[in-house]
N, C-alpha and C positions, 0 to 999 in steps of 0.2 A: 016813951015808945022805944027809943034807942036802947034803953036799959033792958027792956023785956026781950028785944031781938038778940042782944048779946048773951043773955042768959040762956035763951033757947039754943044758940049755937054751941055753947059750952056743954049743955046736956047731951046734944047729938054726938059730940066728940067723945065724951065719956062712954056713951053706949057703944061706939065703934071700937074703942080700945078694949073694952071688956070682951067684945065678940072675937077680936083677933087673939087676945090672950087665951080665950077659951079654945079657939081652933088649935093654937100652938100647943097648949097643954094636952089636947086630945090627939096629937100626931103619933102614929104608931112607932115604937122604938125599933122594931125589926127592920123596917124600911131604912131608918137612919143608919143602922149598922151596915146594911148592904151597900148603901151609898158610900160610906166611909171606906169599906173594904175595897169597893171598886176604884175609888180614887187612889188608895194606897197601891193596889195592884197595877193600875195604869202608870203611876209614877215609877214603880219598880221595873215595869217592862221597858219604860222609856230609858231608865238608867242602864238596864241590862243590855238592850239593843244598842244603846249609845256606846257601851263598852265593847260589845262584840263586833259591831260593824266598823270596819276600817275604811276610811275614805282617803285615798292616797293624795299626798301633796305633789304636784307635778310642775315641771317647767316645760313649756311648749316651744318647739322650733319647726322649721321646714325641713322635710326630708326628701331625698331622691334615692330610688333603688337602682343600684348598678351591680356590676360583676367584676371579678378580678381581671378578666380579659374583656375589655370594653369592645363594643362593636365599632366598626370603622365605616365611614361613608367615603366612597370613591368619587372624586371630583375631577372633571375634565380640565386640563390645562391648555387645551388648544381647541379652536373651532374647526369643524369640518364634518364630513360624512362618517358615520360610525359603522364599524364592521364587528358584528357580534360573533362570539366563539362557541355558539351552540349550547350555551348554558340556559337553563330554565330557573324560574324562581324556586329557591330553597334547595337547589342542587348542591351537593358537596363539592368543594373545591380544595385543591392542595395549595400549600404556600407557594407563591410565585407564579401561579397559573394566570395566564392572560384571559380576562373576561371579555374585553372588547378593545379594539384598536381604532384610533382616529386616522382617517385617510392621510397618507403621506407618501413621499417618493421612494421609500425603502420597501423591500419585500419582507414581510413579517417573518416568514420561515427562515430566510437567510439571517436576519438579525438574531432570531432565537438560537440558531445554530452557532453563530459566532459568539454570542453571549455565553452559551454553554461551554464552548471550547475555552474561552477566556477565563471563566470561573474555575475550570479544572486545570488550568495551566499555571505552573510556577516558573517564572522566567529565570530563576537562579538555580534551584535544586534540580529541576527536571530537564535542563538544557543538554542536548546531545545531538550528534550529527543525524540528520534525517527528521528532526522534530518538525520542520516546516511542512512535511508531507501531510501532517494532520490538519493543516489549515488550507482550505480551498483557494485556488487562484482566481476563480470567477464567482463573484457574488454581487448582488445588487443591494447596497446599503444606503443609497441616497446620499444624505449629507455626511454619512459616516465613511464613505468610500475612501477619501483621502486619509483619514485616520487609520483605517484598516490596512491600506496598502503601505503606508509608512511603517506600521508595525511589522507587516509581513516582510518588507525589505530589510528591516533591522534584524528580524529573526533569521532570514536566509543568510545575511552577512555573518552573523554569529555562528550559524551552523556550518557554513562553508569554511569559516576560519578553523573551527574544531576539526572539520574533515580534512582539510589540506595540511594543517599543522606545519605551515611554512617555517615559522620561527624555530620550532623544535628541530626540524630537519637541518636548518642552517647551523643551529647550535651543535647538533650532533656531528656535522661535517667539520666544524671548527675544532671541536674537541678531539676528533680523530687526527686532524692535522697537527694540533698541538702535541698530542701524544707521539706522533711520528717524528716531529722535529725535536722533541725532548730526547727521543732515543738516538737520533743523529747527534745531538749535542753531547750526550753521554759518550758515544763512540769517539767523537772528535776530541773530547777532553782526555779520554784514555790514550788516543793516538798522540796527543800533545805531550803527554808524559814520556812516551817512547821517543818522540822526536827530540825532546830536551835531553834525554839520556844520550841519544846519538850525538847531539850537539856538544854535550860535555866531553864525550870521548874524542870527537874530532878536534875540539879545542885543545884537549890535552896533547894529542899528537902534533898539532900545529905548534904549540908552545915548545914541545920537545925538539922538533926539527929546527925551529927558529933559534933555539939556544945553542945549537952545535956550531963548531968552527967551520965556516964555509970553505977554508983552505984545505981542510983535511978530507972533505968528501967531494968526490968528483961531481956527483949528481945532487949536490946540495940544493941548488936553485929549483931543480925539478921536484925534489922531495918536498921542499917548502911550498912550492906552488900547488902540488897535489893535495897536501894537507890543508892548505888554505882554501882550496877549491871545495874540498869535502866539508870543511867548517862552514863556509859561506852558503853552500847548498843546504846544509842542515839548518842554518840560521834563517834562510829564505823559507824553507818548509815550515819552520816554527811560526814565522810572521804570517805566512799565508793561512795556516791553520788557526792562528789566533783571530785573524780577520773573519774567517769562516765561522768560528765560534761566536764572535760578537754579532755577526749577521744572523746566525741562528737564534741567538737570544733576542735580538731585536724583532725578528719575525714572530717568535713565540709571544713576545710582549704585545706586538700588534694584533696577533690573533686573540690574545686574552682581552685586549681593549675592545676589539670587535665583538667578542663574545659578551662582554659586559654591556656594550651598546645594544646588542640584540636583545639582551634580557630587559633592558630599560624600554626599548621599543615594543617588545612583546607585552610588558605590563601596561604600557600606554595604550596599545591597540586593544588589549582585553578590557581595560577600563573604559575606553571609548565605546567599544561594542556593547558592554554592559550598560553604560549610561544611555546609549541610543535605544537599546532594547527596553530598558526599564521605563524611560520617558515615553516612548511610543506605546508601550503596554498599558501604562497607567492613563495616558491620554485617551486611548481607545476605550478602556474600561469606564472611565469617567463619562465619556461622551455616550457610551451605551446606556449608562444610568440616566443621563439627561434625556436621551431619546425616549426611554421608557417613561420617565416622569412626564414628558410632554405629550406623548401620543398613546400611551398604554394605560388601561385601567386594569391593575393587577392585584390579586389577592395577597395581602401582606402576611397572612397566616392561614392555617387550615380552619375550615369552617363551612358555613352555608352562605350562598349568595342570595341576596334579596334585591329585587328590582324596585327602585324608587320612582320610576316613571315608566309609562308605556313606550316601548322602543321597538322599532323594526329595522331591518337591515338597510344600510345606506341612508338612514335618517340623519338630517343635519342637526348637530348639537352645538351649543355655545360654550365657550370657555367659562368655567366656574359653575356649570350645572352639576348637581348631585344626582348621579345616575344609579349607583349600586351601593348596597351595604353588605358588609361581610360580618357574619355573626359567628363568634367562636363556638366550638363544639362543647367544651367543658368549662364550667364557670362556678365560682363560689360567689353566691349572692350576698350582698351586704348593703347597708344604708349609709348615706352621707347626709349629715344634719348640719344645717346652719342655725346655731343657737344664739339668740340675743344675749348680750353681756349681762343684762339684768337677771339676777338669780342664777347665773351660770356657775357661780362658786359652790352651789349646793350639789352640783352633779359630780359624781365620783365614777371611777372605773368600776364596771360591774353593775351599774345602776340599770334597773329594768326599764324597758322602753315599750310603750304601746303605740303601734304604728297604724294610722288610718290613711288609706290610699284614696286619692281623688277619683281614680278610675273605677273603684269598687266601693259603693256607698257603705258606710260603716254599719248602718242599721240593717242592711240586707246581707252583707258578706261577713261582717265582723272585723276584728282587728288582728294584727300580726304582733307577736311578741319578740322583742330583741333585747340585746345586752350591749351597753356602752363598752367598746374595746379600746378606744383611744380618744384623747382630748388634746387639741392643739394648745401649745403654750402661749401663742401670740394671737391677739384679736385682729380680725380683718374688717375694714369698713365696708358696709354694703349700703348702696343707695336705695332709698325708698321714695315714694311719691312725696312724702312730707319732709323727710330728713335723712341723715346718714346715721346708720345704726352699727355699732360695733358688734361683731359676731365671732363666735368660736366654731372651729370645724371639729365635728365629732364623727367617729366611725362607729357604726352599730352592726354587730354580728347578728345574724338571724339563724339561731340553732335549728328551728323547725322549717326553715325556708319560707315559702309563701303560703304556708298552711295557717288559716285563721283559727280563732277560738271557737268558731262555729263548725269547724271541720272542713271548711272549703279550702281547696288548693287553687290559688290564683295563678293565671298564666303570667309568665314573666315578660315584661316589656322594658326595654332600656329606658332609664331616666324617668320612670314613673314617679310622679310627685305626690306629696301628701303631708300630713302633720305627724309629728312625733311628740308624744307626751312622755317625758322622762320622769319616772317616779323617784323623787328625792327623799321621801319619807313616808312610811305607812302610818298614818295618824288615825286615831279612833274618833268616832263621831262626837262623843261626849267631850273630847279635848277641843274640838273645833267650836262646840257650843260655849265653852268657857274661855275661848281665845280673847274675846273682847274684854271680859272681866279681868283676866290675867294682865292684859295690856294696860288697863286702867289702874290696876292696883300697883303696878311697878313705877 
């Protein structure tokens, strides 16, 4: 029985093989050719598109959009009631404009007036008599009163010194006295020459009479006495004139010493006045700056003011509150990228950057194109939730601004975040398909 069953199975298998062979032999040849052609075309299209399609190799980092002139937030440095200066949101402000003032003991207008005068005042080059008239005598500067009036006192002292010119007048008087005494001295020296000549003549006659024989001349003694008297008188005149000349010279020397002393005192007085004026000037200027830093919210540059809180007049604010922002008028927009060290070596200057901003979804608004313009030479550590990552700082120029590849122009906001895909190499799709094979064969 088993033998018969086995023989029946073999006969069935033989019949099935013959049927399949018959079907294969009877398959149409045209269909086979079309299938082969389709397979070849499909493979060729895959190869063609794999060659034509480029899929860039990128390195990704975090980016922030900023501008060449960054916006500034104004923070209060003192607590108190705030006084607003009639500015509204997005009003234009000039550099140095007061936007708000915290309540204090000084009158703001007086402080502004004195600050303007101090800025335009040069205590060395512009000092002249009457300069103090530019500065008011009555102001209310609160804590700055002492500093201001010390400066005003030093300024008035310097101006009065220049006006009175005491030392110069004394020096001019001494110089006149010295010139007059020198003229007298010259006259006395000339007179001394005449007296000496007279003395020589009287001495000659005295010697002549003294040499005669007294027995031969009746008036001998009288003549001798007369000649001696004339000689002694001339001698006395000579001595008196010499003493007068010495006295004149001593007086001239005293006047010269006094003149030199006045010159030294004048320089010392001028130096002291200058030091007093400079010290009080710089002290007042520094304290004005400290007053502004403490109580004033001031625009550091020209731009537009933005309110960061809802504020009303006399509202109490705390020190450290951010109340206003100043947005510069003209800006060059660029990106700042923190790029992880892994793969950073592939990035070069001029590499293309594809920027996708968080505030504007990529699928709806598109991406922004940029170019790497600078790469830091040193890596900076950045803490993450898991570890510390070494990063490089890159600057990205945006030639088209915030216009996306969809033609959308995005509104600028400071410090908008996003991702930056830096294209390090334009690779073909077929190259990527064979990357693993190339890696395994090396």
